[in-house]
PDB file with SEQRES, HELIX, SHEET and CRYST1 records, atoms N, CA, C and O in Angstrom:
SEQRES   1 A   81  MET THR PHE THR ASP MET PRO THR LEU THR VAL THR PRO          
SEQRES   2 A   81  ASN PRO ALA HIS THR GLN ILE ARG VAL ALA SER ASP GLU          
SEQRES   3 A   81  ALA MET SER LEU VAL THR LEU ARG ASP MET ASN GLY ARG          
SEQRES   4 A   81  THR VAL LEU GLU ALA ARG PRO ASN ALA THR ALA THR VAL          
SEQRES   5 A   81  LEU ASN VAL SER GLN LEU PRO SER GLY THR TYR ILE LEU          
SEQRES   6 A   81  THR ALA THR THR PRO ARG GLY THR ALA SER ARG LYS LEU          
SEQRES   7 A   81  VAL VAL GLN                                                  
HELIX    1 AA1 PHE A    3  ASP A    5  5                                   3    
SHEET    1 AA1 3 LEU A   9  THR A  12  0                                        
SHEET    2 AA1 3 GLN A  19  MET A  28 -1                                        
SHEET    3 AA1 3 ALA A  48  ASN A  54 -1                                        
SHEET    1 AA2 4 THR A  40  ALA A  44  0                                        
SHEET    2 AA2 4 LEU A  30  ASP A  35 -1                                        
SHEET    3 AA2 4 GLY A  61  THR A  69 -1                                        
SHEET    4 AA2 4 GLY A  72  VAL A  80 -1                                        
CRYST1    1.000    1.000    1.000  90.00  90.00  90.00 P 1           1          
ATOM      1  N   MET A   1     120.307 118.135 136.444  1.00  0.00           N  
ATOM      2  CA  MET A   1     118.868 118.247 136.443  1.00  0.00           C  
ATOM      3  C   MET A   1     118.288 117.059 137.193  1.00  0.00           C  
ATOM      4  O   MET A   1     118.668 115.916 136.942  1.00  0.00           O  
ATOM      5  N   THR A   2     117.387 117.319 138.095  1.00  0.00           N  
ATOM      6  CA  THR A   2     116.743 116.250 138.832  1.00  0.00           C  
ATOM      7  C   THR A   2     115.384 115.961 138.226  1.00  0.00           C  
ATOM      8  O   THR A   2     114.884 116.720 137.396  1.00  0.00           O  
ATOM      9  N   PHE A   3     114.796 114.858 138.650  1.00  0.00           N  
ATOM     10  CA  PHE A   3     113.489 114.457 138.141  1.00  0.00           C  
ATOM     11  C   PHE A   3     112.443 115.534 138.400  1.00  0.00           C  
ATOM     12  O   PHE A   3     111.564 115.741 137.564  1.00  0.00           O  
ATOM     13  N   THR A   4     112.514 116.219 139.522  1.00  0.00           N  
ATOM     14  CA  THR A   4     111.516 117.243 139.851  1.00  0.00           C  
ATOM     15  C   THR A   4     111.666 118.484 138.986  1.00  0.00           C  
ATOM     16  O   THR A   4     110.756 119.311 138.944  1.00  0.00           O  
ATOM     17  N   ASP A   5     112.802 118.638 138.290  1.00  0.00           N  
ATOM     18  CA  ASP A   5     112.997 119.774 137.394  1.00  0.00           C  
ATOM     19  C   ASP A   5     112.313 119.586 136.048  1.00  0.00           C  
ATOM     20  O   ASP A   5     112.202 120.537 135.274  1.00  0.00           O  
ATOM     21  N   MET A   6     111.855 118.371 135.758  1.00  0.00           N  
ATOM     22  CA  MET A   6     111.245 118.085 134.469  1.00  0.00           C  
ATOM     23  C   MET A   6     109.844 118.684 134.404  1.00  0.00           C  
ATOM     24  O   MET A   6     109.174 118.797 135.431  1.00  0.00           O  
ATOM     25  N   PRO A   7     109.394 119.067 133.219  1.00  0.00           N  
ATOM     26  CA  PRO A   7     108.044 119.609 133.085  1.00  0.00           C  
ATOM     27  C   PRO A   7     106.984 118.556 133.388  1.00  0.00           C  
ATOM     28  O   PRO A   7     107.179 117.371 133.120  1.00  0.00           O  
ATOM     29  N   THR A   8     105.868 118.997 133.946  1.00  0.00           N  
ATOM     30  CA  THR A   8     104.733 118.122 134.183  1.00  0.00           C  
ATOM     31  C   THR A   8     103.962 117.997 132.879  1.00  0.00           C  
ATOM     32  O   THR A   8     103.713 118.998 132.207  1.00  0.00           O  
ATOM     33  N   LEU A   9     103.580 116.776 132.514  1.00  0.00           N  
ATOM     34  CA  LEU A   9     102.890 116.538 131.251  1.00  0.00           C  
ATOM     35  C   LEU A   9     101.737 115.576 131.482  1.00  0.00           C  
ATOM     36  O   LEU A   9     101.920 114.507 132.065  1.00  0.00           O  
ATOM     37  N   THR A  10     100.538 115.958 131.021  1.00  0.00           N  
ATOM     38  CA  THR A  10      99.389 115.060 131.075  1.00  0.00           C  
ATOM     39  C   THR A  10      98.818 114.889 129.676  1.00  0.00           C  
ATOM     40  O   THR A  10      98.764 115.833 128.888  1.00  0.00           O  
ATOM     41  N   VAL A  11      98.394 113.667 129.387  1.00  0.00           N  
ATOM     42  CA  VAL A  11      97.796 113.328 128.099  1.00  0.00           C  
ATOM     43  C   VAL A  11      96.493 112.603 128.386  1.00  0.00           C  
ATOM     44  O   VAL A  11      96.500 111.533 128.995  1.00  0.00           O  
ATOM     45  N   THR A  12      95.370 113.176 127.951  1.00  0.00           N  
ATOM     46  CA  THR A  12      94.062 112.570 128.194  1.00  0.00           C  
ATOM     47  C   THR A  12      93.206 112.638 126.941  1.00  0.00           C  
ATOM     48  O   THR A  12      93.381 113.572 126.158  1.00  0.00           O  
ATOM     49  N   PRO A  13      92.299 111.713 126.705  1.00  0.00           N  
ATOM     50  CA  PRO A  13      92.216 110.418 127.384  1.00  0.00           C  
ATOM     51  C   PRO A  13      93.298 109.470 126.882  1.00  0.00           C  
ATOM     52  O   PRO A  13      93.870 109.667 125.810  1.00  0.00           O  
ATOM     53  N   ASN A  14      93.557 108.477 127.645  1.00  0.00           N  
ATOM     54  CA  ASN A  14      94.525 107.464 127.268  1.00  0.00           C  
ATOM     55  C   ASN A  14      94.027 106.125 127.799  1.00  0.00           C  
ATOM     56  O   ASN A  14      94.112 105.892 129.005  1.00  0.00           O  
ATOM     57  N   PRO A  15      93.514 105.243 126.960  1.00  0.00           N  
ATOM     58  CA  PRO A  15      93.606 105.216 125.505  1.00  0.00           C  
ATOM     59  C   PRO A  15      92.704 106.252 124.835  1.00  0.00           C  
ATOM     60  O   PRO A  15      91.707 106.702 125.398  1.00  0.00           O  
ATOM     61  N   ALA A  16      93.095 106.612 123.612  1.00  0.00           N  
ATOM     62  CA  ALA A  16      92.385 107.634 122.851  1.00  0.00           C  
ATOM     63  C   ALA A  16      91.731 107.016 121.620  1.00  0.00           C  
ATOM     64  O   ALA A  16      92.127 105.953 121.142  1.00  0.00           O  
ATOM     65  N   HIS A  17      90.704 107.726 121.120  1.00  0.00           N  
ATOM     66  CA  HIS A  17      90.023 107.273 119.905  1.00  0.00           C  
ATOM     67  C   HIS A  17      90.099 108.328 118.803  1.00  0.00           C  
ATOM     68  O   HIS A  17      90.483 108.015 117.676  1.00  0.00           O  
ATOM     69  N   THR A  18      89.738 109.575 119.115  1.00  0.00           N  
ATOM     70  CA  THR A  18      89.681 110.603 118.067  1.00  0.00           C  
ATOM     71  C   THR A  18      90.605 111.779 118.323  1.00  0.00           C  
ATOM     72  O   THR A  18      91.213 112.305 117.390  1.00  0.00           O  
ATOM     73  N   GLN A  19      90.717 112.200 119.583  1.00  0.00           N  
ATOM     74  CA  GLN A  19      91.595 113.326 119.888  1.00  0.00           C  
ATOM     75  C   GLN A  19      92.150 113.186 121.299  1.00  0.00           C  
ATOM     76  O   GLN A  19      91.607 112.468 122.138  1.00  0.00           O  
ATOM     77  N   ILE A  20      93.257 113.902 121.532  1.00  0.00           N  
ATOM     78  CA  ILE A  20      93.864 113.920 122.856  1.00  0.00           C  
ATOM     79  C   ILE A  20      94.112 115.364 123.254  1.00  0.00           C  
ATOM     80  O   ILE A  20      94.282 116.245 122.410  1.00  0.00           O  
ATOM     81  N   ARG A  21      94.129 115.580 124.552  1.00  0.00           N  
ATOM     82  CA  ARG A  21      94.493 116.881 125.101  1.00  0.00           C  
ATOM     83  C   ARG A  21      95.832 116.710 125.791  1.00  0.00           C  
ATOM     84  O   ARG A  21      95.992 115.853 126.660  1.00  0.00           O  
ATOM     85  N   VAL A  22      96.794 117.533 125.396  1.00  0.00           N  
ATOM     86  CA  VAL A  22      98.133 117.510 125.981  1.00  0.00           C  
ATOM     87  C   VAL A  22      98.287 118.793 126.779  1.00  0.00           C  
ATOM     88  O   VAL A  22      98.080 119.886 126.251  1.00  0.00           O  
ATOM     89  N   ALA A  23      98.652 118.663 128.053  1.00  0.00           N  
ATOM     90  CA  ALA A  23      98.809 119.835 128.913  1.00  0.00           C  
ATOM     91  C   ALA A  23     100.114 119.740 129.695  1.00  0.00           C  
ATOM     92  O   ALA A  23     100.551 118.658 130.086  1.00  0.00           O  
ATOM     93  N   SER A  24     100.723 120.905 129.910  1.00  0.00           N  
ATOM     94  CA  SER A  24     101.981 120.995 130.644  1.00  0.00           C  
ATOM     95  C   SER A  24     101.893 122.168 131.606  1.00  0.00           C  
ATOM     96  O   SER A  24     101.023 123.028 131.470  1.00  0.00           O  
ATOM     97  N   ASP A  25     102.796 122.198 132.577  1.00  0.00           N  
ATOM     98  CA  ASP A  25     102.817 123.309 133.529  1.00  0.00           C  
ATOM     99  C   ASP A  25     103.521 124.542 132.971  1.00  0.00           C  
ATOM    100  O   ASP A  25     103.565 125.580 133.632  1.00  0.00           O  
ATOM    101  N   GLU A  26     104.072 124.439 131.757  1.00  0.00           N  
ATOM    102  CA  GLU A  26     104.643 125.597 131.074  1.00  0.00           C  
ATOM    103  C   GLU A  26     104.475 125.417 129.572  1.00  0.00           C  
ATOM    104  O   GLU A  26     104.192 124.314 129.104  1.00  0.00           O  
ATOM    105  N   ALA A  27     104.648 126.491 128.820  1.00  0.00           N  
ATOM    106  CA  ALA A  27     104.389 126.474 127.386  1.00  0.00           C  
ATOM    107  C   ALA A  27     105.234 125.431 126.668  1.00  0.00           C  
ATOM    108  O   ALA A  27     106.438 125.317 126.901  1.00  0.00           O  
ATOM    109  N   MET A  28     104.587 124.678 125.799  1.00  0.00           N  
ATOM    110  CA  MET A  28     105.262 123.653 125.007  1.00  0.00           C  
ATOM    111  C   MET A  28     105.618 124.249 123.650  1.00  0.00           C  
ATOM    112  O   MET A  28     104.751 124.770 122.948  1.00  0.00           O  
ATOM    113  N   SER A  29     106.883 124.173 123.285  1.00  0.00           N  
ATOM    114  CA  SER A  29     107.293 124.687 121.980  1.00  0.00           C  
ATOM    115  C   SER A  29     107.119 123.641 120.890  1.00  0.00           C  
ATOM    116  O   SER A  29     106.954 123.988 119.721  1.00  0.00           O  
ATOM    117  N   LEU A  30     107.154 122.356 121.262  1.00  0.00           N  
ATOM    118  CA  LEU A  30     107.036 121.281 120.286  1.00  0.00           C  
ATOM    119  C   LEU A  30     106.380 120.069 120.939  1.00  0.00           C  
ATOM    120  O   LEU A  30     106.743 119.673 122.047  1.00  0.00           O  
ATOM    121  N   VAL A  31     105.418 119.491 120.241  1.00  0.00           N  
ATOM    122  CA  VAL A  31     104.796 118.231 120.666  1.00  0.00           C  
ATOM    123  C   VAL A  31     104.935 117.268 119.499  1.00  0.00           C  
ATOM    124  O   VAL A  31     104.522 117.570 118.379  1.00  0.00           O  
ATOM    125  N   THR A  32     105.520 116.105 119.768  1.00  0.00           N  
ATOM    126  CA  THR A  32     105.764 115.113 118.720  1.00  0.00           C  
ATOM    127  C   THR A  32     105.167 113.782 119.135  1.00  0.00           C  
ATOM    128  O   THR A  32     105.305 113.355 120.281  1.00  0.00           O  
ATOM    129  N   LEU A  33     104.499 113.130 118.187  1.00  0.00           N  
ATOM    130  CA  LEU A  33     103.964 111.793 118.409  1.00  0.00           C  
ATOM    131  C   LEU A  33     104.686 110.851 117.462  1.00  0.00           C  
ATOM    132  O   LEU A  33     104.680 111.050 116.247  1.00  0.00           O  
ATOM    133  N   ARG A  34     105.320 109.806 118.036  1.00  0.00           N  
ATOM    134  CA  ARG A  34     106.094 108.847 117.237  1.00  0.00           C  
ATOM    135  C   ARG A  34     105.522 107.449 117.424  1.00  0.00           C  
ATOM    136  O   ARG A  34     105.039 107.097 118.500  1.00  0.00           O  
ATOM    137  N   ASP A  35     105.586 106.657 116.352  1.00  0.00           N  
ATOM    138  CA  ASP A  35     105.177 105.267 116.481  1.00  0.00           C  
ATOM    139  C   ASP A  35     106.310 104.484 117.157  1.00  0.00           C  
ATOM    140  O   ASP A  35     107.362 105.045 117.466  1.00  0.00           O  
ATOM    141  N   MET A  36     106.090 103.219 117.375  1.00  0.00           N  
ATOM    142  CA  MET A  36     107.066 102.422 118.110  1.00  0.00           C  
ATOM    143  C   MET A  36     108.327 102.131 117.287  1.00  0.00           C  
ATOM    144  O   MET A  36     109.291 101.576 117.815  1.00  0.00           O  
ATOM    145  N   ASN A  37     108.328 102.496 116.007  1.00  0.00           N  
ATOM    146  CA  ASN A  37     109.530 102.383 115.178  1.00  0.00           C  
ATOM    147  C   ASN A  37     110.316 103.680 115.153  1.00  0.00           C  
ATOM    148  O   ASN A  37     111.344 103.774 114.481  1.00  0.00           O  
ATOM    149  N   GLY A  38     109.831 104.696 115.894  1.00  0.00           N  
ATOM    150  CA  GLY A  38     110.533 105.970 115.961  1.00  0.00           C  
ATOM    151  C   GLY A  38     110.160 106.962 114.881  1.00  0.00           C  
ATOM    152  O   GLY A  38     110.726 108.054 114.828  1.00  0.00           O  
ATOM    153  N   ARG A  39     109.216 106.606 114.012  1.00  0.00           N  
ATOM    154  CA  ARG A  39     108.788 107.523 112.948  1.00  0.00           C  
ATOM    155  C   ARG A  39     107.835 108.567 113.507  1.00  0.00           C  
ATOM    156  O   ARG A  39     106.918 108.240 114.261  1.00  0.00           O  
ATOM    157  N   THR A  40     108.052 109.821 113.138  1.00  0.00           N  
ATOM    158  CA  THR A  40     107.158 110.898 113.553  1.00  0.00           C  
ATOM    159  C   THR A  40     105.873 110.801 112.745  1.00  0.00           C  
ATOM    160  O   THR A  40     105.904 110.826 111.514  1.00  0.00           O  
ATOM    161  N   VAL A  41     104.728 110.687 113.446  1.00  0.00           N  
ATOM    162  CA  VAL A  41     103.437 110.569 112.768  1.00  0.00           C  
ATOM    163  C   VAL A  41     102.594 111.828 112.942  1.00  0.00           C  
ATOM    164  O   VAL A  41     101.627 112.038 112.211  1.00  0.00           O  
ATOM    165  N   LEU A  42     102.960 112.666 113.911  1.00  0.00           N  
ATOM    166  CA  LEU A  42     102.215 113.894 114.170  1.00  0.00           C  
ATOM    167  C   LEU A  42     103.139 114.857 114.897  1.00  0.00           C  
ATOM    168  O   LEU A  42     103.919 114.460 115.763  1.00  0.00           O  
ATOM    169  N   GLU A  43     103.038 116.149 114.525  1.00  0.00           N  
ATOM    170  CA  GLU A  43     103.878 117.162 115.163  1.00  0.00           C  
ATOM    171  C   GLU A  43     103.092 118.460 115.253  1.00  0.00           C  
ATOM    172  O   GLU A  43     102.365 118.822 114.328  1.00  0.00           O  
ATOM    173  N   ALA A  44     103.242 119.152 116.366  1.00  0.00           N  
ATOM    174  CA  ALA A  44     102.569 120.441 116.562  1.00  0.00           C  
ATOM    175  C   ALA A  44     103.517 121.386 117.285  1.00  0.00           C  
ATOM    176  O   ALA A  44     104.391 120.952 118.035  1.00  0.00           O  
ATOM    177  N   ARG A  45     103.336 122.664 117.055  1.00  0.00           N  
ATOM    178  CA  ARG A  45     104.107 123.715 117.730  1.00  0.00           C  
ATOM    179  C   ARG A  45     103.115 124.662 118.406  1.00  0.00           C  
ATOM    180  O   ARG A  45     102.839 125.749 117.898  1.00  0.00           O  
ATOM    181  N   PRO A  46     102.582 124.241 119.553  1.00  0.00           N  
ATOM    182  CA  PRO A  46     101.485 125.001 120.159  1.00  0.00           C  
ATOM    183  C   PRO A  46     101.887 126.322 120.821  1.00  0.00           C  
ATOM    184  O   PRO A  46     101.079 127.249 120.859  1.00  0.00           O  
ATOM    185  N   ASN A  47     103.113 126.433 121.342  1.00  0.00           N  
ATOM    186  CA  ASN A  47     103.514 127.616 122.109  1.00  0.00           C  
ATOM    187  C   ASN A  47     102.451 128.008 123.118  1.00  0.00           C  
ATOM    188  O   ASN A  47     102.109 129.182 123.265  1.00  0.00           O  
ATOM    189  N   ALA A  48     101.934 126.999 123.813  1.00  0.00           N  
ATOM    190  CA  ALA A  48     100.886 127.175 124.824  1.00  0.00           C  
ATOM    191  C   ALA A  48     101.041 126.064 125.859  1.00  0.00           C  
ATOM    192  O   ALA A  48     101.800 125.116 125.655  1.00  0.00           O  
ATOM    193  N   THR A  49     100.321 126.188 126.965  1.00  0.00           N  
ATOM    194  CA  THR A  49     100.389 125.169 128.011  1.00  0.00           C  
ATOM    195  C   THR A  49      99.477 123.982 127.736  1.00  0.00           C  
ATOM    196  O   THR A  49      99.570 122.964 128.422  1.00  0.00           O  
ATOM    197  N   ALA A  50      98.588 124.096 126.731  1.00  0.00           N  
ATOM    198  CA  ALA A  50      97.698 122.984 126.384  1.00  0.00           C  
ATOM    199  C   ALA A  50      97.389 123.024 124.894  1.00  0.00           C  
ATOM    200  O   ALA A  50      97.380 124.086 124.270  1.00  0.00           O  
ATOM    201  N   THR A  51      97.137 121.842 124.340  1.00  0.00           N  
ATOM    202  CA  THR A  51      96.754 121.735 122.937  1.00  0.00           C  
ATOM    203  C   THR A  51      95.936 120.468 122.745  1.00  0.00           C  
ATOM    204  O   THR A  51      96.030 119.535 123.542  1.00  0.00           O  
ATOM    205  N   VAL A  52      95.139 120.438 121.692  1.00  0.00           N  
ATOM    206  CA  VAL A  52      94.351 119.267 121.334  1.00  0.00           C  
ATOM    207  C   VAL A  52      94.861 118.759 119.994  1.00  0.00           C  
ATOM    208  O   VAL A  52      95.028 119.527 119.047  1.00  0.00           O  
ATOM    209  N   LEU A  53      95.109 117.444 119.925  1.00  0.00           N  
ATOM    210  CA  LEU A  53      95.604 116.827 118.703  1.00  0.00           C  
ATOM    211  C   LEU A  53      94.600 115.797 118.201  1.00  0.00           C  
ATOM    212  O   LEU A  53      94.037 115.034 118.985  1.00  0.00           O  
ATOM    213  N   ASN A  54      94.383 115.782 116.897  1.00  0.00           N  
ATOM    214  CA  ASN A  54      93.488 114.825 116.266  1.00  0.00           C  
ATOM    215  C   ASN A  54      94.277 113.554 115.960  1.00  0.00           C  
ATOM    216  O   ASN A  54      95.240 113.586 115.194  1.00  0.00           O  
ATOM    217  N   VAL A  55      93.871 112.441 116.556  1.00  0.00           N  
ATOM    218  CA  VAL A  55      94.543 111.160 116.325  1.00  0.00           C  
ATOM    219  C   VAL A  55      93.628 110.176 115.600  1.00  0.00           C  
ATOM    220  O   VAL A  55      93.945 108.990 115.508  1.00  0.00           O  
ATOM    221  N   SER A  56      92.503 110.654 115.088  1.00  0.00           N  
ATOM    222  CA  SER A  56      91.510 109.768 114.480  1.00  0.00           C  
ATOM    223  C   SER A  56      92.021 109.064 113.224  1.00  0.00           C  
ATOM    224  O   SER A  56      91.513 107.996 112.883  1.00  0.00           O  
ATOM    225  N   GLN A  57      93.001 109.624 112.532  1.00  0.00           N  
ATOM    226  CA  GLN A  57      93.523 109.029 111.304  1.00  0.00           C  
ATOM    227  C   GLN A  57      94.683 108.060 111.544  1.00  0.00           C  
ATOM    228  O   GLN A  57      95.190 107.446 110.605  1.00  0.00           O  
ATOM    229  N   LEU A  58      95.096 107.928 112.800  1.00  0.00           N  
ATOM    230  CA  LEU A  58      96.225 107.045 113.101  1.00  0.00           C  
ATOM    231  C   LEU A  58      95.752 105.610 113.285  1.00  0.00           C  
ATOM    232  O   LEU A  58      94.664 105.374 113.811  1.00  0.00           O  
ATOM    233  N   PRO A  59      96.567 104.653 112.852  1.00  0.00           N  
ATOM    234  CA  PRO A  59      96.237 103.249 113.109  1.00  0.00           C  
ATOM    235  C   PRO A  59      96.266 102.955 114.609  1.00  0.00           C  
ATOM    236  O   PRO A  59      97.006 103.591 115.360  1.00  0.00           O  
ATOM    237  N   SER A  60      95.463 101.996 115.033  1.00  0.00           N  
ATOM    238  CA  SER A  60      95.492 101.576 116.431  1.00  0.00           C  
ATOM    239  C   SER A  60      96.888 101.107 116.782  1.00  0.00           C  
ATOM    240  O   SER A  60      97.564 100.460 115.983  1.00  0.00           O  
ATOM    241  N   GLY A  61      97.311 101.446 117.998  1.00  0.00           N  
ATOM    242  CA  GLY A  61      98.626 101.024 118.435  1.00  0.00           C  
ATOM    243  C   GLY A  61      99.156 101.881 119.562  1.00  0.00           C  
ATOM    244  O   GLY A  61      98.445 102.721 120.113  1.00  0.00           O  
ATOM    245  N   THR A  62     100.408 101.658 119.895  1.00  0.00           N  
ATOM    246  CA  THR A  62     101.074 102.380 120.965  1.00  0.00           C  
ATOM    247  C   THR A  62     102.022 103.407 120.357  1.00  0.00           C  
ATOM    248  O   THR A  62     102.731 103.124 119.392  1.00  0.00           O  
ATOM    249  N   TYR A  63     102.021 104.595 120.936  1.00  0.00           N  
ATOM    250  CA  TYR A  63     102.829 105.712 120.452  1.00  0.00           C  
ATOM    251  C   TYR A  63     103.548 106.356 121.634  1.00  0.00           C  
ATOM    252  O   TYR A  63     103.165 106.155 122.786  1.00  0.00           O  
ATOM    253  N   ILE A  64     104.581 107.122 121.346  1.00  0.00           N  
ATOM    254  CA  ILE A  64     105.287 107.902 122.351  1.00  0.00           C  
ATOM    255  C   ILE A  64     105.076 109.379 122.032  1.00  0.00           C  
ATOM    256  O   ILE A  64     105.433 109.849 120.952  1.00  0.00           O  
ATOM    257  N   LEU A  65     104.493 110.103 122.984  1.00  0.00           N  
ATOM    258  CA  LEU A  65     104.276 111.535 122.837  1.00  0.00           C  
ATOM    259  C   LEU A  65     105.365 112.261 123.616  1.00  0.00           C  
ATOM    260  O   LEU A  65     105.602 111.960 124.786  1.00  0.00           O  
ATOM    261  N   THR A  66     106.022 113.210 122.974  1.00  0.00           N  
ATOM    262  CA  THR A  66     107.083 113.985 123.601  1.00  0.00           C  
ATOM    263  C   THR A  66     106.748 115.460 123.492  1.00  0.00           C  
ATOM    264  O   THR A  66     106.389 115.946 122.419  1.00  0.00           O  
ATOM    265  N   ALA A  67     106.866 116.176 124.610  1.00  0.00           N  
ATOM    266  CA  ALA A  67     106.629 117.621 124.635  1.00  0.00           C  
ATOM    267  C   ALA A  67     107.890 118.324 125.113  1.00  0.00           C  
ATOM    268  O   ALA A  67     108.507 117.918 126.098  1.00  0.00           O  
ATOM    269  N   THR A  68     108.262 119.378 124.408  1.00  0.00           N  
ATOM    270  CA  THR A  68     109.448 120.160 124.745  1.00  0.00           C  
ATOM    271  C   THR A  68     109.018 121.499 125.323  1.00  0.00           C  
ATOM    272  O   THR A  68     108.194 122.204 124.741  1.00  0.00           O  
ATOM    273  N   THR A  69     109.586 121.841 126.480  1.00  0.00           N  
ATOM    274  CA  THR A  69     109.333 123.118 127.145  1.00  0.00           C  
ATOM    275  C   THR A  69     110.686 123.762 127.439  1.00  0.00           C  
ATOM    276  O   THR A  69     111.724 123.134 127.228  1.00  0.00           O  
ATOM    277  N   PRO A  70     110.688 125.009 127.926  1.00  0.00           N  
ATOM    278  CA  PRO A  70     111.973 125.634 128.276  1.00  0.00           C  
ATOM    279  C   PRO A  70     112.768 124.855 129.328  1.00  0.00           C  
ATOM    280  O   PRO A  70     113.995 124.948 129.356  1.00  0.00           O  
ATOM    281  N   ARG A  71     112.095 124.092 130.189  1.00  0.00           N  
ATOM    282  CA  ARG A  71     112.778 123.324 131.229  1.00  0.00           C  
ATOM    283  C   ARG A  71     113.287 121.982 130.757  1.00  0.00           C  
ATOM    284  O   ARG A  71     114.113 121.369 131.433  1.00  0.00           O  
ATOM    285  N   GLY A  72     112.817 121.505 129.610  1.00  0.00           N  
ATOM    286  CA  GLY A  72     113.264 120.200 129.142  1.00  0.00           C  
ATOM    287  C   GLY A  72     112.181 119.476 128.365  1.00  0.00           C  
ATOM    288  O   GLY A  72     111.220 120.078 127.886  1.00  0.00           O  
ATOM    289  N   THR A  73     112.361 118.174 128.253  1.00  0.00           N  
ATOM    290  CA  THR A  73     111.460 117.339 127.468  1.00  0.00           C  
ATOM    291  C   THR A  73     110.852 116.269 128.358  1.00  0.00           C  
ATOM    292  O   THR A  73     111.541 115.676 129.188  1.00  0.00           O  
ATOM    293  N   ALA A  74     109.550 116.021 128.183  1.00  0.00           N  
ATOM    294  CA  ALA A  74     108.863 114.977 128.913  1.00  0.00           C  
ATOM    295  C   ALA A  74     108.150 114.090 127.891  1.00  0.00           C  
ATOM    296  O   ALA A  74     107.689 114.574 126.857  1.00  0.00           O  
ATOM    297  N   SER A  75     108.063 112.793 128.185  1.00  0.00           N  
ATOM    298  CA  SER A  75     107.425 111.838 127.282  1.00  0.00           C  
ATOM    299  C   SER A  75     106.390 111.011 128.028  1.00  0.00           C  
ATOM    300  O   SER A  75     106.499 110.766 129.230  1.00  0.00           O  
ATOM    301  N   ARG A  76     105.376 110.589 127.270  1.00  0.00           N  
ATOM    302  CA  ARG A  76     104.325 109.717 127.809  1.00  0.00           C  
ATOM    303  C   ARG A  76     103.966 108.697 126.736  1.00  0.00           C  
ATOM    304  O   ARG A  76     104.020 108.983 125.540  1.00  0.00           O  
ATOM    305  N   LYS A  77     103.600 107.512 127.188  1.00  0.00           N  
ATOM    306  CA  LYS A  77     103.100 106.489 126.283  1.00  0.00           C  
ATOM    307  C   LYS A  77     101.626 106.768 126.005  1.00  0.00           C  
ATOM    308  O   LYS A  77     100.885 107.133 126.918  1.00  0.00           O  
ATOM    309  N   LEU A  78     101.197 106.602 124.767  1.00  0.00           N  
ATOM    310  CA  LEU A  78      99.812 106.834 124.369  1.00  0.00           C  
ATOM    311  C   LEU A  78      99.328 105.633 123.584  1.00  0.00           C  
ATOM    312  O   LEU A  78     100.023 105.136 122.698  1.00  0.00           O  
ATOM    313  N   VAL A  79      98.132 105.168 123.912  1.00  0.00           N  
ATOM    314  CA  VAL A  79      97.507 104.076 123.168  1.00  0.00           C  
ATOM    315  C   VAL A  79      96.353 104.666 122.365  1.00  0.00           C  
ATOM    316  O   VAL A  79      95.487 105.350 122.910  1.00  0.00           O  
ATOM    317  N   VAL A  80      96.354 104.389 121.060  1.00  0.00           N  
ATOM    318  CA  VAL A  80      95.262 104.800 120.179  1.00  0.00           C  
ATOM    319  C   VAL A  80      94.493 103.540 119.812  1.00  0.00           C  
ATOM    320  O   VAL A  80      95.068 102.552 119.356  1.00  0.00           O  
ATOM    321  N   GLN A  81      93.169 103.597 120.022  1.00  0.00           N  
ATOM    322  CA  GLN A  81      92.322 102.431 119.716  1.00  0.00           C  
ATOM    323  C   GLN A  81      91.472 102.686 118.501  1.00  0.00           C  
ATOM    324  O   GLN A  81      90.698 101.819 118.096  1.00  0.00           O  
TER     325      GLN A  81                                                      
END                                                                             
């Protein structure tokens, strides 16, 4: 698998305050948000190319968002303020 085979993933806004929009070029079966200790703090199964997640209850900090699609998994760093 080459880098160009990976799914395209966008997370906006970043930094976030109350909610984020996660979008991919193909349907995401699983979206996971983990803190920097690797603990899962939020999980969704959108089965869609885009979803909105509420992050307003999360403590400020840096998180890793991972989205799984049929082509593979893509990750992005997310800052919650």
